C-alpha positions in Angstrom: 78.6 93.1 158.5 80.8 96.1 158.4 84.2 94.5 158.8 83.1 92.4 155.7 81.7 95.4 153.9 84.9 97.4 154.8 87.3 94.7 153.7 85.7 94.0 150.2 86.0 97.8 149.7 89.4 97.7 150.4 90.0 94.9 148.0 88.1 96.4 145.5 90.4 99.6 145.2 93.5 97.6 145.6 92.5 94.5 143.4 93.9 94.4 139.9 91.8 91.6 138.4 89.8 91.8 135.2 86.0 92.8 136.7 84.6 89.6 135.7 81.9 88.9 132.9 79.4 91.6 132.2 82.1 94.3 133.4 80.3 97.4 131.7 78.0 99.5 133.6 74.5 98.9 132.1 71.3 101.0 133.8 68.5 98.7 134.5 65.0 99.9 134.1 65.0 100.2 137.8 68.3 102.6 138.0 68.2 106.4 138.2 70.5 106.6 135.3 73.8 106.8 136.8 75.9 108.8 134.6 78.3 107.3 132.1 82.0 107.6 132.2 83.0 105.9 128.9 86.4 105.4 127.3 88.5 108.6 126.7 91.2 109.3 124.8 95.0 109.7 126.8 97.3 112.8 127.0 100.5 112.6 125.2 104.0 112.6 126.9 104.5 114.8 129.5 107.8 113.9 130.9 108.1 113.3 134.5 105.9 114.9 136.6 104.2 115.5 139.8 107.3 114.0 141.7 108.5 111.2 139.5 111.1 110.8 137.1 110.6 109.1 133.6 110.4 105.6 133.7 112.6 104.2 131.1 111.8 104.9 127.8 108.1 104.2 128.5 105.5 106.2 125.8 102.2 107.4 126.5 98.9 106.9 124.3 99.0 110.2 121.9 95.5 111.1 122.1 93.5 114.7 122.8 92.6 116.2 125.7 89.9 114.7 128.0 88.1 115.6 131.1 84.9 113.8 133.0 82.1 113.3 131.1 79.7 115.0 133.4 81.6 118.7 133.2 79.5 118.2 129.6 82.5 120.3 128.0 82.2 121.4 124.4 85.5 122.0 121.8 85.9 125.6 123.0 85.5 124.6 127.0 88.1 122.1 126.4 90.3 124.2 125.1 89.7 126.9 127.8 89.9 123.9 130.8 93.7 123.5 129.3 94.6 127.2 129.4 97.6 127.1 132.3 97.9 130.7 132.0 93.8 131.9 132.6 93.3 128.7 134.8 89.6 129.0 134.5 87.5 126.7 137.2 85.3 124.2 135.8 82.3 123.1 137.1 79.3 120.8 135.9 77.0 123.5 133.8 73.8 124.6 136.1 71.4 123.8 133.3 72.7 120.2 133.0 71.6 117.3 134.9 73.1 117.8 138.7 75.2 114.9 140.5 73.7 112.3 142.8 73.4 114.0 146.3 73.4 117.0 144.9 76.5 116.7 145.0 79.3 119.7 143.6 82.3 119.8 142.0 85.2 122.0 140.7 88.5 121.9 138.9 91.2 123.8 137.7 94.0 122.7 135.7 98.0 123.4 136.9 99.9 126.2 136.3 101.8 124.6 133.5 103.9 121.6 135.3 102.3 118.9 132.8 100.8 119.7 129.9 97.1 118.4 130.8 95.4 118.1 133.7 96.4 114.9 135.3 93.0 114.7 137.8 90.0 112.5 136.9 86.9 112.4 138.6 83.8 109.9 138.5 80.4 110.3 139.8 77.9 107.4 139.8 74.9 105.8 141.2 75.9 102.0 140.4 73.3 98.9 140.2 74.7 95.8 142.1 72.8 92.6 140.5 73.0 89.8 142.9 74.4 86.6 141.5 71.4 84.7 141.8 69.5 87.0 140.0 71.5 86.5 137.2 70.9 82.9 137.2 67.0 83.3 137.5 66.4 82.1 133.8 64.7 83.7 130.9 61.2 83.5 132.1 61.8 86.3 135.0 62.1 90.1 134.0 64.1 92.6 135.7 61.1 93.7 138.2 60.3 90.3 139.5 64.5 90.2 140.3 64.1 94.2 142.3 64.7 93.1 145.5 67.7 90.8 144.4 70.2 93.6 143.9 71.3 97.2 145.5 72.3 100.5 144.8 75.6 102.0 145.9 76.5 105.7 145.4 80.5 106.1 144.1 82.6 109.4 144.0 86.0 109.0 142.7 89.7 111.3 142.6 92.3 110.2 141.0 95.8 112.3 141.1 98.1 111.1 138.4 101.1 111.7 137.8 103.9 111.3 135.0 101.0 111.2 132.3 97.3 111.1 132.7 96.8 107.4 131.1 96.3 105.4 134.9 94.0 108.2 136.4 91.9 108.3 133.2 91.6 104.3 133.4 90.9 103.9 136.6 88.0 106.8 136.9 86.5 104.3 133.7 86.9 101.3 135.9 87.3 101.0 139.5 83.5 101.5 140.0 82.8 98.3 137.9 85.2 96.5 139.9 83.5 97.3 143.4 80.6 96.4 141.5 81.9 93.0 140.6 83.2 92.5 144.2 79.7 93.2 145.8 77.5 91.3 143.6 78.4 88.0 145.3 77.8 89.9 149.0 74.1 91.3 148.3 72.1 88.5 149.9 74.1 88.9 152.7 73.9 92.6 153.1 70.3 92.5 152.8 70.0 89.8 155.3 69.4 91.8 158.4 70.5 88.6 160.2 74.1 88.2 161.5 76.5 87.0 158.9 77.4 83.5 158.5 81.3 83.0 159.7 82.3 81.4 156.4 80.9 81.9 152.9 80.1 79.0 151.0 82.3 77.8 148.2 79.9 78.8 145.6 80.5 82.3 147.1 82.6 84.3 144.0 83.3 87.2 145.9 86.7 87.7 146.8 87.2 89.6 150.2 90.4 90.3 151.8 91.7 89.6 154.7 92.6 92.6 156.9 95.8 91.5 159.0 97.6 94.3 160.9 101.0 94.9 161.3 102.1 95.1 165.1 101.2 98.8 166.5 98.5 100.1 163.9 95.6 98.9 161.7 97.5 99.5 158.9 97.9 95.6 156.8 101.1 94.5 156.1 102.7 94.5 152.6 102.3 90.8 152.3 98.7 91.5 151.7 98.9 94.3 149.1 97.4 93.1 145.9 99.1 93.8 142.3 97.2 96.0 140.2 97.6 93.5 137.1 94.4 94.8 135.3 96.4 98.1 135.2 99.2 96.6 134.3 98.1 94.8 131.4 96.3 98.0 130.0 99.4 100.2 130.6 101.2 97.5 128.0 98.5 97.2 125.6 97.9 100.5 125.1 101.4 101.9 126.2 99.8 104.1 128.9 102.5 105.3 131.2 102.5 106.8 134.6 100.5 106.4 138.0 97.9 107.8 140.0 96.7 108.1 143.3 93.0 107.6 144.1 90.3 108.7 146.7 87.4 107.0 146.9 84.3 107.3 148.4 81.2 104.7 148.6 77.9 105.2 150.0 76.1 101.6 150.5 73.0 100.9 153.6 73.7 104.1 155.4 77.6 104.1 155.6 79.7 106.1 153.9 83.2 104.4 153.2 85.8 106.2 152.1 89.5 104.4 150.7 92.2 106.1 150.2 95.8 105.1 148.4 97.8 108.1 148.1 98.2 111.7 148.9 94.7 113.1 148.5 92.4 114.1 151.6 89.0 113.6 152.9 87.7 115.3 155.8 83.8 115.5 157.3 82.7 118.9 158.4 80.0 118.3 161.0 78.4 121.1 163.1 81.6 123.3 162.3 83.6 120.5 163.9 86.3 118.5 161.4 86.2 114.3 161.2 89.5 113.1 159.5 88.4 110.6 157.0 91.8 109.6 155.0 95.4 110.2 155.8 98.4 111.0 153.3 100.8 107.8 152.4 104.4 109.7 151.6 107.7 108.3 152.0 107.7 110.1 155.5 104.5 108.5 156.7 105.3 104.8 155.4 109.1 105.0 156.5 109.1 102.0 158.6 107.1 100.3 155.8 109.4 100.5 152.9 112.5 99.9 155.3 111.1 96.5 156.4 110.8 95.8 152.8 114.3 96.6 151.5 115.5 94.7 155.0 113.5 92.0 153.8 114.3 91.6 150.3 117.6 94.0 150.0 117.8 92.4 146.1 114.8 95.4 145.5 117.5 97.9 146.6 120.1 96.2 144.5 124.0 97.9 145.0 122.4 101.5 144.9 120.6 102.1 148.0 120.4 101.0 151.6 117.0 100.5 153.9 118.7 102.9 156.8 118.2 106.2 157.3 120.7 109.1 158.7 120.1 112.4 159.2 122.1 113.4 156.3 123.9 111.4 153.2 126.8 109.8 154.6 130.5 110.8 153.3 133.5 108.4 152.8 135.5 110.3 155.0 132.6 109.5 157.7 133.8 105.5 157.2 134.5 104.4 160.8 132.8 107.0 162.6 129.3 106.2 164.7 126.8 108.7 163.4 122.9 108.7 164.2 120.6 106.2 162.2 117.3 104.4 162.3 115.8 101.1 160.8 112.2 99.8 159.6 111.9 98.6 163.9 112.8 102.5 165.1 110.7 105.5 165.8 114.0 107.2 167.4 117.4 107.5 166.7 121.0 105.2 167.4 124.4 105.4 166.9 126.1 103.0 164.4 129.5 102.3 162.9 129.6 104.0 159.1 130.8 100.8 156.9 130.7 101.0 153.1 127.3 99.9 152.8 126.1 102.7 154.4 127.7 105.2 151.6 124.9 104.4 149.3 121.4 106.3 148.6 119.0 106.0 151.4 115.6 104.5 150.2 114.0 107.2 151.8 115.3 110.8 151.5 114.1 114.4 151.9 111.5 116.0 154.1 108.0 116.9 153.2 107.2 117.4 149.7 110.7 116.7 148.9 110.6 113.5 150.1 111.4 110.6 147.6 111.5 106.4 147.5 114.5 105.6 145.6 115.6 109.2 144.8 112.0 108.9 142.0 108.1 109.5 143.7 106.7 111.3 146.4 104.0 108.7 147.0 103.8 105.9 148.1 100.4 104.3 147.5 98.3 104.4 144.4 97.4 102.6 141.0 99.7 101.9 138.2 103.6 102.9 138.0 104.4 99.7 136.7 106.8 101.0 134.0 108.5 103.4 136.5 112.4 103.1 137.3 114.8 104.6 139.0 116.8 107.2 137.0 119.7 105.9 134.9 119.2 102.6 136.4 116.8 99.3 135.8 115.6 99.0 139.3 112.1 99.1 139.2 110.3 101.2 142.1 107.5 99.4 141.7 107.7 96.7 144.6 107.8 99.6 147.1 104.4 101.3 146.1 101.3 99.7 147.6 97.9 99.8 145.6 96.5 98.6 149.0 94.2 101.5 150.3 93.3 102.6 154.1 89.4 102.5 154.5 87.4 104.9 157.4 84.2 103.9 157.9 81.4 106.5 158.8 77.7 105.6 160.0 75.2 108.0 158.2 72.7 106.9 160.4 74.1 107.5 164.3 73.7 111.3 163.9 71.2 113.8 162.8 72.8 115.8 159.8 72.0 119.3 158.8 72.1 120.7 155.0 75.3 122.5 156.1 77.0 118.6 157.1 79.2 117.7 154.4 82.2 115.3 152.9 84.9 117.0 151.0 87.3 114.7 148.9 90.5 116.9 147.3 93.2 116.1 145.6 96.8 117.3 147.0 96.6 120.4 144.8 94.1 121.8 147.0 95.6 120.4 150.9 98.9 121.9 149.7 97.7 125.5 150.5 94.6 124.7 152.7 94.4 123.1 156.3 91.5 121.4 157.2 90.9 124.6 159.3 90.8 126.7 156.4 88.3 124.5 154.4 85.9 124.2 157.8 85.9 127.8 157.8 85.0 128.2 153.9 82.6 125.8 154.1 80.7 127.5 156.9 81.3 130.9 155.3 80.1 129.4 151.8 76.7 127.4 152.9 75.6 130.1 155.1 75.2 132.5 152.6 72.9 130.1 150.8 69.6 129.4 151.6 69.6 125.0 152.7 67.3 123.8 149.8 69.7 125.9 146.9 71.0 122.6 144.7 73.7 125.3 143.7 75.0 125.9 147.0 77.4 122.8 147.0 79.2 123.2 143.8 79.8 127.0 144.6 81.4 125.4 147.5 83.4 123.5 145.6 84.3 126.4 142.7 85.3 128.7 146.3 87.7 125.9 147.6 89.4 125.4 144.1 89.4 129.6 143.7 90.9 129.9 147.3 93.6 127.6 146.6 94.6 128.3 142.6 94.6 132.3 144.1 95.2 135.0 141.8 97.7 135.5 138.5 100.0 138.2 139.4 103.7 138.9 138.2 105.1 136.4 140.6 102.8 133.6 139.7 99.8 132.6 141.6 99.3 134.3 144.7 96.9 133.9 148.0 95.6 136.7 149.5 98.0 136.6 152.3 100.5 136.8 149.0 102.1 133.3 149.4 102.6 131.2 146.5 99.1 129.5 145.6 99.2 126.0 144.4 100.5 125.4 140.8 99.1 121.7 140.9 95.8 120.2 139.4 93.1 120.7 141.8 89.7 118.8 142.0 87.0 118.8 145.1 84.0 117.1 145.4 81.6 118.4 148.2 79.3 115.7 149.4 76.1 116.7 151.5 75.7 114.5 154.3 71.9 115.9 155.8 68.9 117.5 153.8 65.9 116.4 151.8 67.1 114.3 149.1 70.6 113.1 150.2 69.9 109.9 150.3 68.2 109.0 147.1 
């Protein structure tokens, strides 16, 4: 059962197919009024941002600055939110309706690297109606069919690059894809008996297969799903760019965390740190990228080599022996330098400066369908996977206290904050509030964002130790795992 739901979550985050009939999220009378996240206008072109280069003359939709609906920002609040100089931290108002699970949220715009905040966020309680209930006939009311559906809680962070269109679109649509994927599994999930070995042919739920690469649990590249839905909308609405996706889904006692990109999630439980994701960058996915370049050399054109060398090979070194490694190697060996080795390496740079095809610094996410190598027609998209890694945490196995939390953060937080830094902040902030204070988790999210942003000084945004603060967009969810009312 756990494998089936986990596969469904992985598939739905990576799937690009349309959400099917009735794709809008409509609260039922039994639903706790999910927070709406309607279509919002997109930002104007911002050029190549966050480690990407412009993609061959594509034009982004012209529109006004938009932020998550649950922030309830007034026009004046929107102007403050896009102030790069002041960088005021934004959170849902205390006077408004609180987020589900007493979730805390805070965000701040970048220090000027892009015109707008390209992060987006979504928080929903979604009702999943079974397909059988849909076919119940006109004589059956919603109350009659109440046992033929279920709810899931949903949190999503979408870190955009080269424009905010992809992140904004993902924040509107991804939870709807999840709902559609789960419709055909409602009866199976609610049945306490062991799940069937095979689904009947009438079951329309599309559940992905989880095949693993040798030596690890990460699905191989042939199983990556093209996010065609986003490609179609980007073509129709001229949105450019892409986004990393970090999603948490609470369903039937388990928390599923799906990550595609360089955002990060950790659980802080009784002071211990439990990683719930890992970053996907050119360095961490070197072997996957090199394998694809080896198997499909046409994707490299005559410009790139799938091999990696300690540094760029020079023409004068032809015929000499140099250290190298390919897709099958974790260590290094020597090879004789040939003419094709003078091409630019598929993966180059280190750390935050690592790039695929000298273009983009993340290897998983959504969008980027128009992204091409600078001054070239070579597309980068074939090397970018939209298939997430899914981690599962069983909340029923532990007795959680009100200070146990799941932290979701975009890379703007983690660029300057370690897991331990965040855990220390969790302990410091939550210990200063009463356990039943509903504002404690928002206060924690704000403190994390402020700590990563730093203070504005003449030398720029600085941390207390005078190191550079994060100049990126920063978005943080704090999700409590224990305490009264957490699981409602």
